[in-house]
N, C-alpha and C positions, 0 to 999 in steps of 0.2 A: 662421801667425797663432799657432800653438801653440809655434812654435819662439821668437817675440818673447816671448809670456809667461813662457816658460820662462827666458830670459834676464833677463826683469825680475825673476822671483822670486828667480834665484840671486843677483843682484845686491843683493837687500834683504837676502837671508839673509846675504851676505859683508857689509854694511854694520853690521847689527845684531851681528854676531860680533866684528869690529873693534872697534865700540863697547864692547862688553862687555870687551874686553882693556882698551880705554882706560879703564873705570870702574875696573879694578883697579891702575891706575897713580896713582889719586888719592891723596894723602895726607891724613891727618886733621889738621884745624886744632886748635889747642890752645884748650882753653875757658877764656875771657877774660871770663866774667861778673862775675868780681869785679876786674879791673882796669881802672881808670879813669885814662885819659891825658888830660893838659890840653891837648895840642897835638900832633899829628903830621902829618909833611909827607912823604908816601909818592910817590915818582917811580915809574911804571910805564906799560906800554903798556895803552891801554884796550880791554876785551874789545868785540867787536861786538854780544854778546847778553848781558845780565843776567837773573836770574829772582828773584823774591820773591813766595812764595806764588801761583806760576802767573801773576803779572803779568810781562809779558816787556818789557824795553826794550832797543831798539835804538839802537846809535851810528851814526847814517848818515854824519855829516860825517867821521868818521876810518875809513872802512872803505870795501871796493869797492863797496857799494851807492851812492856818491855818484855814481857815473858812469851810473846808469840814466837813460834818456831823459827820462821823465816820473814824476810821482807815483802815478799809477794802476800803472803797471808795476813800481814800487818795492814798493808794498803786496803784490802778487801774489807778492813773493819773500820775504814774512816768514811767520813759523810761525802756523799756526792761521787765515790768512786767505785767502778764496778770491773771485775775482772773476768774475762773471758773463760770459758770453760776448760780451754785447754791452758789456761793459764799463762798464755803468750802475748796477750793484748789488754792493755789499760785503759779505761775510758773515762773521762769525767764527766758526768751528768750534763747534757746540753752544750757540752764542750768538744766533745770528740776525743780523740787520742791526745795526750797532753806531752809537752817537754818534760823530762826528767832531769834534774840537777843535784848532784852530790857536790855541796859546798859551792865552788866556783865552775864547776866542769859540766858540760852536758853529758849524759849518759844514757844506757840503752837498758833491755830487760836482762841481759847477761850480767850487766854490773850490779843490777837489783839482786839477782841470784846469788853475787858472790859477796855481797854486803850483810855483815852479821848485825842482827838487832839490836845486840847490845854496845854495838858502836854508834847508833842513830841517839841523837839529844832531840832534834825537833823535825817535824814534818810540816811543811806550809802549802796550802793549795791556793795558788795566785791565780786568780780568773783574768785580769787583765796585766799582762806582763809588759814591761816597757821594751823600747827598740834595743836595750842591750842584749836581751834574749834573740837566739835564732829566731828567724821568722817562721819557722816550723812549729805551729802549735797556737791553739787560742788558748790554752792554759798550761800553767808550770806548774811541777810538783818539786818543791824545793827541800832537799833533805840536808840537815846539818849535822855534821858529825861532833861527837864529844870532843873537847879540849880541856884541860885540867887547870884550874885557877890557883891549885895548891901543891906543894910539893911532895915528893915522896913516891911511892910505889903501890898498885892495888891489882889483884888479880880476881878475877870472877869466874868461877867454874858454874856451868849449868847443864841440865839435864832435862829432855821433854821427853816423856813417854806418851805415845799418841795411839788412841785404840780407834780404830776405824772398822773397816770389814777386816782389816789384817793390822798387825801390830807396825807402827812407825816408831823409829828413835831419833832423837836428837843431841848429840853431846857436844859442847863447846868450851872454850877457853879464851878469856879475853884479858889481857894486860897491859897496863901502862905505867910509866916511870917518868917522871919530871925533877929536873933539878936546875934551878937558876931559870935560865932561857930556852932550855932544851927539853923537849917532852919525846917519847918513844913510845910506840903503841904495837901490838899485835894481837893477831886472832888466829884461831884455828877451830875448825868444825868439822865433826864427822856425823853424816846423815845416813841412815840404812832405813829405806822407805819401800814400801810395797803400795804404791797407788793403785787403785782398780777404778775402770770406768766402762760404760756401756752406751752404746748409740743405735739409732735404728733410721732409716730413712724408706720413705714409701713414695714412688713416683710412677707417672704415666707420660709416654710420648706417644700422643694420637698419632701424629703423621707416620710413625713407623709400626704403629699398631702393638706397641710394647708396654706390659704393665709389670713393674718389678718392685720388688723391697728387698733391703738386706738388714740383718740384725747383728750387730757385734754384741753377743751374749756376755762374753769374758774376754777383758784385755788385761791381763796381770803383768804387772811390771816389777821388778826386783832391781831396784834402783840403789847405787852407792855414789854418795857425794863427799868429796874432800873440799872444803872452802877455807881459804886461809888469806891473810894480809897482813901488812905491816905498814908503818910510817914514821917519819922524822917530822917534827915542827919545832923550828928554832925562831924564836922571838928576838930579832936583833935589837930593836929598841920599841919605844912606845908606839911607833908608827909603821914600822918595817918588818917584814918576816919572810922566811922560807921555808918552803915545805916539800917533801917527796914522799909518796906512797904506791903502794902496789897491792892488788888482790887479785884472787884467781878461784877458778872453780873447775875440779876434775870431776866428770861424771861418766858413769857405765850404767848401762842398763839393758840387759837382755830382757825381751818381752814377747810372749805368744798371744796371739791373736786367734780367735775362732769365730767364724762368720757365715751365718745361715742364709741362703739367698733364694728368693724366689723369682723366677723371669719367666714370662710369658710373651713370646714374640710371634704374631699371628696365632697359627693352630699349635705351635711347639712350645710345650711346658717344661722347665727343668727345675729340680731342687737340687742346690749345690751347696755343699759343706765345705769351707774353705778355711785351711790352717795355715798360718806363717810363723816361722820362726825369725824373730827379729834380734839383731843386736846392734847396739849405737853407743859411741864414744864421743863424747862432747867436752871439749877443753877450752878454756877462756882465761884471758890474763888481761889486766889493764893497769897501766901505771900514771902519775900524775907528777908534774914538777910545777909548782907555784913561786912566784915571788912578786911580792908588794912591797913598794917604796915610794917614801914622801919626798917629792921633788922641791925642796926648801926655796929654792930660789925663785921659783914661780907659783908656789904654794900649790902644788898639784900632786894628787895621789895616782901613783902607775901601777897597774896591775898586769903581769905577764904569765901565761901558763901554756904549758905543753901536755900532751895526752897521746899516749899510744895504746891501742887494744888490739886483740887479735883472737878469734874465735875459728877453732877448727872442729870439723864434725866429720865423722865416717861410720856409715850405715851400711849393715849388710841385710838381706831378708832373702828368704826361701819359702815360696808359696806353693801348696799344692792343693787340688781340687779332688773333690769326691760327687760324681753326678748322680743322681738318682739311687743312692745308696749302692753304688757297686764298688768302686775302690779308690784310694787315693792315688792320684798322678802328678806328677811334677809339672808345675804351671810357670814359675817365673824364678828366676835367680837374679839378684841386683846386688851390686857394689856400687855404693855413691860417697864421693868425696867432696867437702865443700869447705873452703877457707877464706876468710875476710881479715884482712889486716887495714886499720884505719889510724891516721896520724893527722893530728890538729894542733895549732897553735893560735894563741890570741892574746891581744893587748888592748889593755883599757886605760883611758885617761880621765880623771874627774877633777875639775875646778871648782872650787866653792867662790862666791863672792861676797862680800861684804852685805849686800842688801838680800842675801839669803837665794840669790839666783845661783844655780847649778848647771853647769856645761859639761857634758860627758861625750866624748869621741872614742871610737876604737874599731878594731878589725879582727878578722878572722879567717883563717886558712885551713881547709881540710883535705885531705887525700885519702881515698878509699881504693883498695884493689882486691878482688873477689873473683876467686877461681872456683869452676865446678866441673869435676870429673866423674862421670859415671860410665858402667857397662850394665847393660840388661839383657840376660838372655831368656828368650820366650822358647820354650819346650814345644808349643802346640804349633808353632810356625819354623822353628829350627832354625830362628835366627838370632843375631847379637846386634845390639845397638851399642855403638860407642860415641861418646861425645865429650869434648873439651871445650868450656866456654870461659872466657874472661871478659870481667866488667871491670871498668875504672870510672871513678867519679871524683871530680876536683870542685870543690866550693871555695868562692872568695867572697867577703862581704866587709862591708864597712858600714858604720852607723854614726849619727849624731844626734843629741836628745839635750833639750834645753828645758829645765823646770824652775819654778819660782811660786811667787804669789804677787797677785797685784790687789790691792785694797782687801786682803784676806781671801781673795778667791785664788785657790790653787792651779796652777797650770804644769802640764807636760806634754812637750811637742816633740816627737821624734820621728826620723825616718832612717830606714835601712835599704840599703842595695846590696843585693846578692846575686850573684853569677854561677852558674851551674853548668858543668861540660861532663858530658856522659858519653862513653864509647864502650860499647858491648859486642864483641866478635866470637864466631866458633873458629877454633884453630884451623879447620880444613877450608875455612872459607877466605876469600881474597878481600871482600868488602865487608865492613862492619854491619852488623843486623841493626844495631842502634846507634845512631850519631846525632845527639842532641847538644845544642849550645843556647842557653836562653838567661836574659838578666831581668830581674823585676825589682819594681820598688815596692817599699812597705811601710805605709805612714801609720802612725799611731798618735792620738790627741787624746788628752784626758784632762777633764776640770773639775775641782774638788770646790764645792760651793758651801761653806759653813753657814748655817742658819743660827745657832748659838753653840754652847759648849757640848750639847747634848744631841745634836741634831745636824746633818749635811746631806748634800746631794752630790752625786758623781755620775758625770756623763763621758762617755768613752765611745772612741772609735777606732778600729783596727783592722788590718789587711795581714792575713797569714798563709802560708803554705804548708802542706803535707806530703812529704815526700816519700816514695815507695821504701820500705824496709829493704837493708841489704838482702835479707833471706829471700826475698822474691827474687833475687839474680840467680838463686839456685835452680837448676835444670832438674831437680829430683822429683820424681812421681812416688806416690803410694798407691800400691796395689790392695784394694779391697777384695774383689771378686773377679770374675771373668768379663763382668758387664760394667765395671766402674772403678774409676781412677780419681785418685786426688792429684793436683797439680799446681805449680808456681805458674806466674804470668810475668815474663819479662818485659812485656810491652807496656806495664802500667804508667798512665800521666800521673804527675801531682796533682794534689787537691789545693784548688785557691779559694779561700776562705774571706767574705766581707762580714763585718759584725758591728751593729750599733747596740749600745746597752746603757741603761740608766739606772743608778740603784739610790735608795734613801735609807739611811743609818740614823736610829735611835737608840742610844746607849750603846748597847753591845748585840741590838738586833738588828736587822736589815732585810730589804726587800728590794729585788733586782728582776727588770724586765729587759729583756734583751731579743734582739732579731738577727738571724744570720742566712746567708746564701753562701752555698757551696757548689763551684763548678768542678766536675769530673770526680765525683764522690765514688770511692771504691767499696764495693760490695761482692757478695759471694754469687757466682753465675754457673749456668750448665751449658756444655757445648757438646752436640751429639756427633760422635763420628760414625756415619751412616755405613760405612765401607766396612768397618770392623764391629759394628754393633756395640759399641763402647762409649758410655756417658762419662764425660770428664768434668770434675766439679774443681773450679778456680775462681780467683777474684778477677773481676774486671772494673774497669770505668763505666760508671753510669752517667746520665746526661746532666742531672742537677738535683739538688735538696736545698730545702730551705725550711725554716722553723722559728718558733717563739718558745721561748721560755721564761715563764714566772717563778722565781725562787724566793722562797724566805727561809731565812735562819734564825732560829728563835732560842738562844740558850738562857739559863735561869738558873739560880741557886737559891736554896731554901733550907737552912740548916745544915743536916748531914747530906742533903741531896743536890747533886749539881746533874744539870740535865742540857744535852746538846741537840737541837731537833732542826731537821732541814726537811722543806716541802719543796717541790717542783713541779709545776703543772706545764706539761711539756706538748706542743703541737708540731710535729715534725713530717715533712712531706719528701718522699723519694721518689723519683720519675725517671723513666726511660723507655725509649721506644720499644726495646725488645721484650719488655716487661708487662704482664697485665697489671693494670692500675686497681686496687681494691678498694681502698679507703683511707682516708687521714682524720684520725679523730684524737682529741686531746688523753692524754693518760696522766699518771700521777707517779712521782719518785718520793718517797717517805724513807726517814732516817732518824731513829732516835737512840742516843747514848745516855744511859742513866747511871751515874756514879753514886754510892753511898758509902759514907765515911763511919764506920762503928767502932766504939771503943775497942781499947785495945790491940789497935794496929790492924782491923780487919776491914778490907774493901771489898764491895760487891758491885760488880757491874753486869748491867742487863743492855743488851743492844739489839735493837729490831732494824730491818730495813726491807724494803719490798718495792715492786713496781705492779701497777695495774696492767690488764691486758694493753698491748701496745698494737696500734694501727698505724703503719708509716706510709701508707701508698702503694708500695711494692711488698713490703713485708709485715707479716702479722705474727705476733710474738704472745706466748701464754704470760699469765700474771704470776709472780714469785713472790714468798713471803719467808725471811729468813729471822730466827731468832738465836741468840748466842747469849750464854751466862758465864759468869767467871767470879771467884772468890779468891782473894789473895791476903795473906798473912805474913807479916816479918817477924822473925823470931831471933831473939839475942842479938841483934842490931846487924847481923852479918847473914842470916839465913831469911830467905824468902820462898815462900810456897805458894803456887798459883793452881785451882782446880779450874777447868774450863770444860763446858759443854756446848759444843758449837752446832749450828744447824738442827736443833731439838727434833723439828718436824721432818728432817729428810726431805727437804723440798728443794735442794739445789738440781733443778731439772729444768733443762732449757728445752723449748719447743718453738719451732718456727714453720712458717707455711708461706708459701710464694710459687708464682708461674713464671718463667723466664723462656724465651725462645720456644715457646708452645710447650714447655716441660714444665708440668707441675708437680710438686713436692711437699711432703711433709717430713718434718725431721724431730727426733727426741733424743736429747744429750742428757745421760746421767752421770753426775760427779759424785764422788764418795767424800762428802764432806760432813756427814754425820760422825761427830768426834767426841770423844772423852779423853780429857789428857790432863797429866801431872806434870807441872813444870817446877823444877827445884834449882835455886841458884844461891851459891854461897859466895862470898865476898872476902878477902883477908888483904892485909898490907899496912903500911903504916902511911898514913897522910898527915902533913902537918902545914901550918900556913907558910904561904911564901913571902920573900923579902921583896921580890919582884913583882910589881902589881900589873897585871895583864889589863889595864884600862879598857882596850878595845875588844878584847875577845869576849864578846857577850850576843845575845840574841840578835842584836842589830849591826854586827859586825860585818856580815856579808856584803860583799861589793855588789853583787847583781841583786838587783830588785827591780 
């Protein structure tokens, strides 16, 4: 183990030394602050990454990243983004859970799972989002989809063969057609996957004289996914357009879980083997309608958008236990159904004045309706629990933002007001269990101070909110063994965040210092049911969280070598009266993506990222180091082949230690990320220059910034 860590540390040191050499090769750009050009046409190869004030933009369509099998894995390869072990939570380092946008509409994890990578043009990580965005989140991941500027049709066939512990296959087709002002797009993907995972938890409950552990040695899943979507884009004129799109994912997955448990309660010891047969069906559909129009009489741009999404899950599980090598006996049979439908509509107005001042106003309405029905039969107690729970949430929001410049100092001042109305009620109860109605103000202020054409300083303050996911309204529980359950928490409060930051940019390099404070942060916790001797693991609100983040973004290019590097020094402190406070010490997040362009169309990519040991007050987590390799080659213009070797050292292992409610635990979670894959793409069709010039459909055409 020490030899392995020594190699990793040596490799990191070599990367930093080589990077330092690369920085020395950079040339200084001429000061062009006084030179104004009427029109310049520049022809050059696009960079995979670009950086402005710490906001990183990624060119997916023209890079080796476009061969990644799915959108979640694609995001995991980007700087400052980490994905949870279960691939259900996205985190921006130092920022928490981000807002996710596809074009002009807010989306969630299900939308990302239903989005084809081949349909993505760029991804931008925005650290200081404006008041146009919902107040939910300190950062935004903005995904821009492709739209063609040339007439004709094109179809791309893709196949990814992935070799992990078991074989995984991704098959896709993506097609587009454009004529005059109309563009049509469609995609279909069929994935046959066999994910594997394993985890172990050791815990002690001194007050109950309990010592226990369980080990999920194998959790094998046979997952089938059908992902499809389509859309129409109609360019009415130079400034107006109408679009409609739909995407969906249908997933079925039978999976068996085998768990070995040791439990000592006082003088009584038991060794239990638990086997559970599980079946899950998840169906998701999402649709958008967008309309943009220039109101010429008042010289104002209007954008309106509507969205409806529905997620439906049906889970069945049958668990049986074998105590002390006797025989298996039925323990629990569960049937759980969860459905959530969300409708939202928004309108934005943008008015530009002659003095470069811009006024933006808008509003949003959202309505969500979630239903949970479950029946659980416990064979030990010979009883059945039936529950029906309904959850309704309505959000109304309005914002205004003014931006411009005074004596070359740019400013952006905005405020957003949001009202949230929540009612949660069991069908058998007369009164609601949850009845909340609250209104919050979310101010945002930013100043951009240019020093010269190559250097600038940015100052920022923002307040934001993070509401519980709709999945937390589900009443479902997961049976692990006779002594341990995973559960949801319907009583979670939203997290309120305040943040101040300052950044300095020199050419394409930047350094940023931020301080943040969270009220009611959400983390995992334990609750012990002493009556039934069952430990329940669920999320809960902690008292407070605060921290500092010093982030360096250091890209450079030297001949055939392009490198993007990110370093974040983080000091984060989580506190709660129910938890044992261990220590809060700085730790490091590092990321380096290196792309080499060789003759004859070969592209080689080396990506490394990792975290040193994290001590955040309540939680202590293990260090990580991940390395990915890839090589890509285009043949005969239409064929592309990419070989990838991911998580070379099999280091995707999550370890966590904490003590809450006098219950101490140590958890270890292994994910099957060690992978060799072969991706092949073939494109065909006829593309020609279009007579209709799409002047505004470019990298900067998104209305929300």
